[in-house]
Every structure is written in C-alpha cells, then in structure tokens.
SEDO-298671 format. One record per residue: z negated, x, y negated of N, C-alpha, C, O in turn; residue number from 1; residue in three letters. Coordinates in Angstrom, 1 decimal. Layout:
((Z, X, Y), (Z, X, Y), (Z, X, Y), (Z, X, Y), NUM, "Ala");
...
// end
This chain:
((103.4, -231.9, 19.3), (102.9, -232.9, 18.4), (102.9, -232.5, 17.0), (103.4, -233.2, 16.1), 1, "Unk");
((102.4, -231.3, 16.7), (102.4, -230.8, 15.3), (103.9, -230.7, 14.8), (104.1, -231.0, 13.6), 2, "Unk");
((104.8, -230.2, 15.6), (106.2, -230.2, 15.2), (106.7, -231.6, 14.9), (107.4, -231.7, 13.9), 3, "Unk");
((106.4, -232.6, 15.7), (106.8, -233.9, 15.4), (106.3, -234.5, 14.1), (107.0, -235.4, 13.6), 4, "Unk");
((105.2, -234.1, 13.6), (104.6, -234.6, 12.5), (104.5, -233.6, 11.3), (103.6, -233.8, 10.5), 5, "Unk");
((105.3, -232.7, 11.3), (105.3, -231.6, 10.3), (105.6, -232.0, 8.9), (105.3, -231.3, 7.9), 6, "Unk");
((106.3, -233.1, 8.8), (106.8, -233.5, 7.4), (106.0, -234.8, 6.8), (106.6, -235.6, 6.1), 7, "Unk");
((104.9, -234.9, 7.3), (104.1, -236.2, 6.9), (103.6, -236.0, 5.4), (103.3, -234.9, 4.9), 8, "Unk");
((103.6, -237.2, 4.8), (103.1, -237.2, 3.4), (101.7, -237.5, 3.4), (101.0, -237.2, 2.4), 9, "Unk");
((101.2, -238.1, 4.4), (99.7, -238.4, 4.5), (99.2, -237.9, 5.9), (100.0, -237.8, 6.8), 10, "Unk");
((97.9, -237.7, 6.1), (97.4, -237.2, 7.4), (97.7, -238.1, 8.5), (97.6, -239.3, 8.4), 11, "Unk");
((98.0, -237.4, 9.6), (98.2, -238.1, 10.9), (96.9, -238.8, 11.3), (95.9, -238.2, 11.1), 12, "Unk");
((96.9, -240.0, 11.7), (95.6, -240.7, 12.2), (95.7, -240.7, 13.7), (96.5, -241.3, 14.3), 13, "Unk");
((94.7, -240.1, 14.3), (94.4, -240.0, 15.7), (93.3, -241.1, 16.0), (92.2, -241.0, 15.5), 14, "Unk");
((93.7, -242.1, 16.8), (92.7, -243.1, 17.2), (92.3, -242.9, 18.6), (93.1, -243.1, 19.6), 15, "Unk");
((91.1, -242.5, 18.8), (90.5, -242.3, 20.2), (90.0, -243.7, 20.7), (89.3, -244.4, 20.0), 16, "Unk");
((90.2, -243.9, 22.0), (89.6, -245.0, 22.7), (88.2, -244.5, 23.3), (88.2, -243.6, 24.2), 17, "Unk");
((87.2, -245.1, 22.8), (85.9, -244.7, 23.3), (85.6, -245.4, 24.6), (86.0, -246.5, 24.9), 18, "Unk");
((84.8, -244.8, 25.4), (84.2, -243.6, 25.2), (84.9, -242.4, 25.9), (84.6, -241.2, 25.7), 19, "Unk");
((85.9, -242.7, 26.8), (86.5, -241.8, 27.6), (87.3, -240.7, 27.0), (87.5, -239.6, 27.6), 20, "Unk");
((87.9, -241.0, 25.8), (88.8, -240.0, 25.2), (88.1, -239.0, 24.2), (88.8, -238.2, 23.7), 21, "Unk");
((86.8, -239.2, 24.0), (86.2, -238.4, 22.9), (86.3, -236.8, 23.1), (86.6, -236.1, 22.2), 22, "Unk");
((86.2, -236.4, 24.3), (86.3, -234.9, 24.5), (87.7, -234.4, 24.4), (88.1, -233.4, 23.8), 23, "Unk");
((88.6, -235.2, 25.1), (90.0, -234.9, 25.0), (90.5, -234.8, 23.5), (91.1, -233.9, 23.1), 24, "Unk");
((90.2, -235.9, 22.8), (90.6, -236.1, 21.4), (90.0, -234.9, 20.5), (90.7, -234.3, 19.6), 25, "Unk");
((88.8, -234.5, 20.8), (88.2, -233.3, 20.0), (88.9, -232.0, 20.3), (89.2, -231.2, 19.4), 26, "Unk");
((89.2, -231.8, 21.6), (90.0, -230.5, 21.9), (91.4, -230.6, 21.3), (91.9, -229.7, 20.7), 27, "Unk");
((92.1, -231.8, 21.5), (93.4, -231.9, 21.0), (93.5, -231.8, 19.5), (94.4, -231.1, 19.0), 28, "Unk");
((92.6, -232.4, 18.7), (92.7, -232.3, 17.3), (92.5, -230.9, 16.7), (93.0, -230.6, 15.7), 29, "Unk");
((91.8, -230.1, 17.4), (91.6, -228.7, 17.0), (92.8, -227.9, 17.2), (92.9, -226.8, 16.6), 30, "Unk");
((93.7, -228.3, 18.0), (94.9, -227.6, 18.3), (96.1, -227.9, 17.4), (97.1, -227.1, 17.2), 31, "Unk");
((95.9, -229.1, 16.7), (97.0, -229.5, 15.8), (97.0, -228.6, 14.5), (96.0, -228.2, 13.9), 32, "Unk");
((98.2, -228.4, 14.0), (98.3, -227.7, 12.8), (98.7, -228.5, 11.6), (99.0, -228.0, 10.5), 33, "Unk");
((98.7, -229.8, 11.7), (99.0, -230.8, 10.7), (97.7, -231.4, 10.2), (96.8, -231.5, 10.9), 34, "Unk");
((97.8, -231.9, 8.9), (96.6, -232.6, 8.4), (96.3, -233.9, 9.3), (97.2, -234.6, 9.6), 35, "Unk");
((95.0, -234.0, 9.8), (94.7, -235.0, 10.7), (93.4, -235.8, 10.4), (92.4, -235.2, 9.9), 36, "Unk");
((93.4, -237.1, 10.6), (92.2, -237.8, 10.4), (92.0, -238.5, 11.8), (92.9, -238.7, 12.6), 37, "Unk");
((90.7, -238.8, 12.0), (90.3, -239.4, 13.3), (89.5, -240.7, 13.1), (88.7, -240.9, 12.1), 38, "Unk");
((89.8, -241.6, 13.9), (89.0, -242.9, 14.0), (88.9, -243.3, 15.4), (89.6, -242.8, 16.3), 39, "Unk");
((88.0, -244.3, 15.7), (87.8, -244.7, 17.1), (87.8, -246.2, 17.2), (87.5, -246.9, 16.3), 40, "Unk");
((88.2, -246.6, 18.4), (88.0, -248.1, 18.9), (87.3, -248.0, 20.1), (87.3, -247.0, 20.9), 41, "Unk");
((86.6, -249.0, 20.4), (86.0, -249.2, 21.8), (86.4, -250.4, 22.4), (86.3, -251.5, 21.7), 42, "Unk");
((86.9, -250.4, 23.5), (87.4, -251.6, 24.3), (86.7, -251.5, 25.7), (86.3, -250.5, 26.1), 43, "Unk");
((86.7, -252.7, 26.3), (86.0, -252.7, 27.6), (86.9, -253.6, 28.6), (87.3, -254.7, 28.3), 44, "Unk");
((87.1, -253.0, 29.8), (87.8, -253.7, 30.8), (87.3, -253.4, 32.1), (87.6, -254.0, 33.1), 45, "Unk");
((86.4, -252.4, 32.3), (85.9, -251.9, 33.6), (84.5, -252.3, 33.9), (84.2, -252.6, 35.0), 46, "Unk");
((83.6, -252.2, 32.9), (82.2, -252.5, 33.2), (81.7, -251.4, 34.0), (82.0, -250.3, 33.8), 47, "Unk");
((80.9, -251.8, 35.1), (80.4, -250.8, 36.0), (81.2, -250.8, 37.4), (80.7, -250.7, 38.5), 48, "Unk");
((82.5, -251.0, 37.2), (83.4, -251.1, 38.4), (84.4, -250.0, 38.3), (84.7, -249.4, 37.2), 49, "Unk");
((85.0, -249.7, 39.4), (86.1, -248.7, 39.5), (87.6, -249.5, 39.4), (88.6, -248.8, 39.4), 50, "Unk");
((87.5, -250.8, 39.1), (88.7, -251.6, 39.0), (88.6, -252.3, 37.7), (87.6, -252.8, 37.4), 51, "Unk");
((89.7, -252.3, 36.9), (89.8, -253.1, 35.7), (89.6, -254.5, 36.0), (90.1, -255.1, 37.0), 52, "Unk");
((88.9, -255.2, 35.1), (88.7, -256.7, 35.3), (89.8, -257.5, 34.7), (90.0, -258.7, 35.0), 53, "Unk");
((90.7, -256.8, 33.9), (91.8, -257.6, 33.3), (91.4, -258.2, 32.0), (92.3, -258.6, 31.2), 54, "Unk");
((90.2, -258.4, 31.8), (89.7, -259.0, 30.5), (89.4, -257.8, 29.6), (88.4, -257.1, 29.7), 55, "Unk");
((90.2, -257.7, 28.5), (90.0, -256.6, 27.5), (89.3, -257.2, 26.3), (89.8, -258.1, 25.7), 56, "Unk");
((88.2, -256.5, 26.0), (87.4, -257.0, 24.8), (87.4, -255.8, 23.8), (87.2, -254.7, 24.3), 57, "Unk");
((87.6, -256.0, 22.5), (87.4, -255.0, 21.5), (86.0, -255.0, 21.1), (85.5, -256.0, 20.6), 58, "Unk");
((85.3, -254.0, 21.4), (83.9, -253.8, 21.1), (83.6, -253.2, 19.7), (82.6, -253.4, 19.0), 59, "Unk");
((84.6, -252.3, 19.3), (84.5, -251.6, 18.0), (85.9, -251.5, 17.5), (86.8, -250.9, 18.2), 60, "Unk");
((86.1, -252.0, 16.3), (87.4, -251.9, 15.6), (87.5, -250.7, 14.8), (86.5, -250.1, 14.5), 61, "Unk");
((88.7, -250.4, 14.4), (88.9, -249.3, 13.4), (88.2, -249.4, 12.1), (88.0, -250.6, 11.6), 62, "Unk");
((87.8, -248.4, 11.5), (87.4, -248.4, 10.1), (88.5, -248.2, 9.2), (88.5, -248.7, 8.0), 63, "Unk");
((89.6, -247.5, 9.7), (90.7, -247.1, 8.9), (91.7, -248.2, 8.8), (92.0, -248.9, 9.7), 64, "Unk");
((92.4, -248.3, 7.5), (93.5, -249.2, 7.4), (94.7, -248.4, 7.9), (95.0, -247.3, 7.4), 65, "Unk");
((95.4, -248.9, 8.9), (96.5, -248.2, 9.5), (97.9, -248.6, 9.0), (98.9, -248.1, 9.4), 66, "Unk");
((97.9, -249.6, 8.1), (99.1, -250.1, 7.5), (100.0, -249.0, 6.9), (99.4, -248.2, 6.1), 67, "Unk");
((101.2, -248.8, 7.3), (102.1, -247.8, 6.9), (101.6, -246.4, 7.1), (101.9, -245.5, 6.4), 68, "Unk");
((100.8, -246.2, 8.2), (100.4, -244.8, 8.6), (101.0, -244.5, 9.9), (101.3, -245.3, 10.7), 69, "Unk");
((101.1, -243.2, 10.1), (101.5, -242.6, 11.4), (100.3, -242.5, 12.3), (99.3, -241.8, 12.0), 70, "Unk");
((100.2, -243.2, 13.5), (99.1, -243.2, 14.3), (99.4, -242.8, 15.7), (100.4, -243.3, 16.3), 71, "Unk");
((98.6, -242.0, 16.2), (98.6, -241.6, 17.7), (97.4, -242.2, 18.3), (96.2, -241.9, 17.9), 72, "Unk");
((97.6, -243.0, 19.3), (96.5, -243.6, 20.1), (96.2, -242.6, 21.2), (97.1, -242.4, 22.0), 73, "Unk");
((95.0, -242.1, 21.3), (94.6, -241.1, 22.3), (93.8, -241.8, 23.3), (92.7, -242.4, 23.1), 74, "Unk");
((94.2, -241.7, 24.6), (93.6, -242.3, 25.7), (93.2, -241.3, 26.7), (93.9, -240.2, 26.8), 75, "Unk");
((92.2, -241.5, 27.5), (91.9, -240.6, 28.6), (92.7, -240.8, 29.8), (93.1, -239.8, 30.4), 76, "Unk");
((93.1, -242.1, 30.2), (93.8, -242.3, 31.4), (94.6, -243.6, 31.1), (94.1, -244.5, 30.6), 77, "Unk");
((95.9, -243.6, 31.6), (96.7, -244.8, 31.7), (96.7, -245.1, 33.1), (97.2, -244.4, 33.9), 78, "Unk");
((96.1, -246.3, 33.6), (96.0, -246.7, 34.9), (97.0, -247.9, 35.1), (98.2, -247.6, 35.4), 79, "Unk");
((96.6, -249.1, 35.0), (97.6, -250.2, 35.2), (98.3, -250.5, 34.0), (99.4, -251.1, 34.0), 80, "Unk");
((97.9, -250.0, 32.8), (98.6, -250.3, 31.6), (98.1, -251.5, 30.9), (98.5, -251.7, 29.7), 81, "Unk");
((97.4, -252.4, 31.6), (97.0, -253.7, 31.0), (96.1, -253.6, 29.8), (96.3, -254.3, 28.8), 82, "Unk");
((95.1, -252.7, 29.8), (94.2, -252.5, 28.7), (95.0, -251.9, 27.6), (94.9, -252.3, 26.4), 83, "Unk");
((95.7, -250.8, 27.8), (96.5, -250.2, 26.7), (97.5, -251.0, 26.1), (97.7, -250.9, 24.9), 84, "Unk");
((98.1, -251.9, 26.9), (99.1, -252.8, 26.3), (98.5, -253.7, 25.3), (99.0, -253.9, 24.2), 85, "Unk");
((97.3, -254.3, 25.7), (96.6, -255.2, 24.7), (96.2, -254.4, 23.5), (96.2, -255.0, 22.4), 86, "Unk");
((95.7, -253.2, 23.6), (95.3, -252.4, 22.4), (96.5, -252.1, 21.6), (96.4, -252.2, 20.4), 87, "Unk");
((97.6, -251.8, 22.2), (98.8, -251.5, 21.3), (99.3, -252.8, 20.6), (99.6, -252.7, 19.4), 88, "Unk");
((99.3, -253.9, 21.3), (99.6, -255.1, 20.5), (98.7, -255.4, 19.4), (99.2, -255.8, 18.3), 89, "Unk");
((97.4, -255.2, 19.6), (96.4, -255.3, 18.5), (96.7, -254.4, 17.3), (96.6, -254.8, 16.1), 90, "Unk");
((97.0, -253.1, 17.7), (97.2, -252.1, 16.6), (98.6, -252.4, 15.9), (98.7, -252.2, 14.7), 91, "Unk");
((99.6, -252.8, 16.7), (100.9, -253.1, 16.0), (100.8, -254.2, 15.0), (101.5, -254.3, 14.0), 92, "Unk");
((99.8, -255.2, 15.2), (99.7, -256.2, 14.3), (99.1, -255.8, 13.0), (99.1, -256.6, 12.0), 93, "Unk");
((98.6, -254.6, 12.9), (98.1, -254.0, 11.7), (99.2, -253.2, 10.9), (98.9, -252.5, 9.9), 94, "Unk");
((100.4, -253.3, 11.5), (101.6, -252.6, 10.8), (101.6, -251.2, 10.5), (101.8, -250.8, 9.4), 95, "Unk");
((101.3, -250.3, 11.5), (101.4, -248.9, 11.2), (102.9, -248.6, 11.0), (103.8, -249.2, 11.5), 96, "Unk");
((103.1, -247.4, 10.3), (104.6, -246.9, 10.1), (105.1, -246.5, 11.6), (106.2, -246.9, 12.0), 97, "Unk");
((104.2, -245.8, 12.3), (104.6, -245.4, 13.7), (103.3, -245.4, 14.5), (102.2, -245.2, 14.0), 98, "Unk");
((103.5, -245.7, 15.8), (102.4, -245.8, 16.7), (102.9, -245.3, 18.0), (103.8, -245.8, 18.6), 99, "Unk");
((102.3, -244.1, 18.4), (102.6, -243.5, 19.7), (101.4, -243.3, 20.5), (100.3, -243.3, 20.0), 100, "Unk");
((101.6, -243.1, 21.8), (100.4, -242.9, 22.8), (100.4, -241.5, 23.3), (101.4, -240.9, 23.6), 101, "Unk");
((99.2, -241.0, 23.3), (98.9, -239.7, 24.0), (97.9, -239.9, 25.0), (96.9, -240.6, 24.7), 102, "Unk");
((98.1, -239.5, 26.2), (97.1, -239.7, 27.3), (97.0, -238.4, 28.1), (97.9, -237.7, 28.4), 103, "Unk");
((95.7, -238.1, 28.4), (95.5, -236.9, 29.3), (96.0, -237.2, 30.6), (96.6, -236.3, 31.2), 104, "Unk");
((95.8, -238.4, 31.2), (96.2, -238.7, 32.6), (96.9, -240.0, 32.7), (96.8, -240.9, 31.9), 105, "Unk");
((97.8, -240.0, 33.8), (98.6, -241.2, 34.0), (98.6, -241.4, 35.5), (98.9, -240.4, 36.2), 106, "Unk");
((98.4, -242.6, 36.0), (98.5, -243.0, 37.4), (99.8, -243.9, 37.6), (99.7, -245.1, 37.5), 107, "Unk");
((100.9, -243.3, 37.9), (102.2, -244.1, 38.0), (102.1, -245.1, 39.1), (102.7, -246.2, 39.0), 108, "Unk");
((101.3, -244.8, 40.2), (101.3, -245.8, 41.3), (100.5, -247.0, 41.1), (100.6, -248.0, 41.9), 109, "Unk");
((99.8, -247.1, 40.0), (99.0, -248.2, 39.6), (99.5, -249.0, 38.5), (99.0, -250.1, 38.1), 110, "Unk");
((100.7, -248.6, 38.0), (101.3, -249.2, 36.8), (101.6, -250.7, 37.1), (102.3, -251.0, 38.1), 111, "Unk");
((101.2, -251.6, 36.2), (101.5, -253.0, 36.2), (102.3, -253.4, 35.0), (103.1, -254.3, 35.0), 112, "Unk");
((102.0, -252.6, 33.8), (102.7, -252.8, 32.6), (103.3, -251.4, 32.1), (102.5, -250.5, 32.1), 113, "Unk");
((104.6, -251.3, 31.8), (105.1, -250.1, 31.5), (104.7, -249.7, 30.0), (104.9, -250.4, 29.0), 114, "Unk");
((104.1, -248.5, 29.9), (103.6, -248.0, 28.6), (104.4, -246.8, 28.3), (104.6, -245.9, 29.1), 115, "Unk");
((104.9, -246.7, 27.1), (105.7, -245.6, 26.6), (104.7, -244.5, 26.2), (104.1, -244.6, 25.1), 116, "Unk");
((104.5, -243.5, 27.0), (103.5, -242.4, 26.7), (104.3, -241.2, 26.1), (105.0, -240.5, 26.7), 117, "Unk");
((104.1, -241.0, 24.8), (104.9, -240.0, 24.1), (104.5, -238.7, 24.4), (105.3, -237.8, 24.5), 118, "Unk");
((103.1, -238.5, 24.7), (102.5, -237.2, 25.0), (101.6, -237.4, 26.1), (100.6, -238.1, 26.0), 119, "Unk");
((101.9, -236.6, 27.3), (101.2, -236.8, 28.5), (100.7, -235.4, 29.0), (101.5, -234.5, 29.0), 120, "Unk");
((99.5, -235.4, 29.4), (98.9, -234.2, 30.0), (99.4, -234.1, 31.5), (100.2, -233.2, 31.8), 121, "Unk");
((98.9, -235.0, 32.4), (99.1, -234.9, 33.8), (99.4, -236.3, 34.4), (98.8, -237.3, 34.0), 122, "Unk");
((100.2, -236.3, 35.4), (100.3, -237.5, 36.4), (99.4, -237.2, 37.5), (99.4, -236.1, 37.9), 123, "Unk");
((98.7, -238.2, 37.9), (97.7, -238.0, 39.1), (97.9, -239.1, 40.1), (98.4, -240.2, 39.8), 124, "Unk");
((97.5, -238.9, 41.3), (97.5, -239.8, 42.4), (96.4, -240.9, 42.1), (95.6, -240.8, 41.2), 125, "Unk");
((96.5, -241.9, 42.9), (95.6, -243.1, 42.8), (94.2, -242.8, 43.2), (93.8, -243.1, 44.4), 126, "Unk");
((93.4, -242.1, 42.4), (92.0, -241.9, 42.6), (91.2, -242.2, 41.4), (91.8, -242.2, 40.3), 127, "Unk");
((90.0, -242.6, 41.5), (89.1, -242.9, 40.3), (88.5, -241.6, 40.0), (87.9, -240.9, 40.8), 128, "Unk");
((88.8, -241.2, 38.7), (88.3, -239.9, 38.3), (87.3, -240.0, 37.2), (87.2, -240.9, 36.4), 129, "Unk");
((86.4, -238.9, 37.1), (85.3, -238.8, 36.2), (85.3, -237.4, 35.6), (85.9, -236.5, 36.1), 130, "Unk");
((84.5, -237.3, 34.6), (84.4, -235.9, 33.9), (85.3, -235.9, 32.7), (86.2, -236.7, 32.5), 131, "Unk");
((85.0, -234.8, 31.8), (85.8, -234.6, 30.7), (85.8, -235.9, 29.8), (86.8, -236.1, 29.2), 132, "Unk");
((84.8, -236.6, 29.8), (84.7, -237.9, 29.0), (84.7, -239.1, 29.8), (84.3, -240.2, 29.3), 133, "Unk");
((85.3, -239.0, 30.9), (85.5, -240.2, 31.8), (84.3, -240.4, 32.6), (83.6, -239.5, 33.0), 134, "Unk");
((83.9, -241.7, 33.0), (82.7, -242.0, 33.6), (82.9, -243.0, 34.8), (83.9, -243.6, 35.0), 135, "Unk");
((81.8, -243.1, 35.5), (81.5, -244.2, 36.4), (80.2, -244.7, 36.1), (79.2, -244.0, 36.2), 136, "Unk");
((80.1, -246.0, 35.5), (78.8, -246.6, 35.1), (78.0, -245.7, 34.2), (76.8, -245.6, 34.3), 137, "Unk");
((78.7, -245.1, 33.2), (78.2, -244.2, 32.2), (77.8, -242.8, 32.7), (77.3, -242.0, 31.9), 138, "Unk");
((77.9, -242.6, 33.9), (77.6, -241.2, 34.5), (78.8, -240.3, 34.5), (79.9, -240.8, 34.6), 139, "Unk");
((78.5, -239.0, 34.6), (79.6, -238.0, 34.8), (80.4, -237.6, 33.6), (81.3, -236.7, 33.7), 140, "Unk");
((80.2, -238.2, 32.4), (81.1, -237.9, 31.3), (81.0, -236.4, 30.9), (81.9, -235.9, 30.5), 141, "Unk");
((79.8, -235.9, 31.1), (79.6, -234.5, 30.6), (80.2, -233.4, 31.5), (80.1, -232.2, 31.2), 142, "Unk");
((80.8, -233.8, 32.7), (81.3, -232.8, 33.5), (82.4, -232.0, 32.8), (83.2, -232.6, 32.1), 143, "Unk");
((82.5, -230.7, 32.9), (83.5, -230.0, 32.1), (84.9, -229.9, 32.8), (85.7, -229.0, 32.5), 144, "Unk");
((85.1, -230.8, 33.7), (86.4, -230.8, 34.5), (86.5, -232.3, 34.9), (85.6, -233.1, 34.7), 145, "Unk");
((87.8, -232.6, 35.4), (88.1, -233.9, 35.9), (88.0, -233.9, 37.4), (88.6, -233.0, 38.1), 146, "Unk");
((87.2, -234.7, 38.0), (87.0, -234.8, 39.5), (87.2, -236.1, 40.0), (87.2, -237.1, 39.2), 147, "Unk");
((87.4, -236.3, 41.3), (87.5, -237.5, 42.0), (86.2, -238.1, 42.3), (85.4, -237.5, 43.0), 148, "Unk");
((85.9, -239.3, 41.9), (84.7, -240.0, 42.1), (84.8, -240.8, 43.5), (85.8, -241.4, 43.8), 149, "Unk");
((83.8, -240.6, 44.4), (83.9, -241.2, 45.7), (82.4, -241.8, 45.9), (81.5, -241.0, 45.9), 150, "Unk");
((82.3, -243.1, 46.2), (81.0, -243.7, 46.5), (80.7, -243.3, 48.0), (81.5, -243.4, 48.9), 151, "Unk");
((79.5, -242.8, 48.2), (79.1, -242.4, 49.5), (78.3, -243.5, 50.1), (77.4, -244.0, 49.4), 152, "Unk");
((78.5, -243.8, 51.3), (77.7, -244.8, 52.1), (77.1, -244.1, 53.2), (77.3, -244.5, 54.4), 153, "Unk");
((76.3, -243.2, 53.0), (75.6, -242.4, 54.0), (74.5, -243.3, 54.7), (73.8, -242.8, 55.6), 154, "Unk");
// end
C-alpha cells in the first residue's frame, strides 16, 4: 500500500467504517510509510443480528472533503457486499481522485455483489466472526483475536 501511494502530493485518506474497522485501521495506519489522514463513517445494516438486513443507513458521514483525494475505504469484513456497495456509491458521488477498498476479511461464499478489494487480509469460511473490533450486539469487540461466534442453546 505504501508503495502504491509513494508519489502522492497530498496525504492518503483512510476512511474506516465504524465500529468494526477501528482496531484494524489503527494497526494498518501505523504500518504505512506515506503521509496519511484518517476519517470515519458509521453505517448500519446488521443491528443486533448475525444477518444483514439489506437496509443500509449512514449514521455518521465523513468530516473530510474527499473531492480529488486518494481514498482507501477500510472495512473489517466483506460479507454479501451489499453494505459496502452502497457505501462505495455514496463515496463515489463525492468525486475522489481514487477510491480503493481494504478489508481484513472476505467471505466469498456469501457474496451477492462483486466488490473489488484492492487490499485483502484473509478469505474466510461462512462463519459469523467477532473480535479485533467486530461484534455481536456490541459485545466481543475487545477480543485481541478474531473468533467464530456461536449462539448456544443449552
């Protein structure tokens, strides 16, 4: 990523999708050797469920003007692609010079909309995962690892 943006005239803008990406974005941004700025958006499509509702709402918009900027959208996980596709359309309407996606995780078996992920950490099987910023009903974000969430019906 640093190599791809080594000749920028202005800082790279990394946009994290709250709340799931905040730990990954913090770790990633510290590894980059290019000037970087950070902003956040918050969108909702899950609520307290393990399945996306399909209804994507922007809860917090960017503070930064991204017109003519190089932007990397940082996501915790790309699942169906529905949420991310809506966010990308929203950001494209703000006319960035470039817009790429970086995701820690990707579930290819759940894909409903093809997303071009320029920078990907890991492909995973179809499990609901928590930890490292990701949650179930706001719990488990603080786990220092990514784990599979399973509801127990004992």
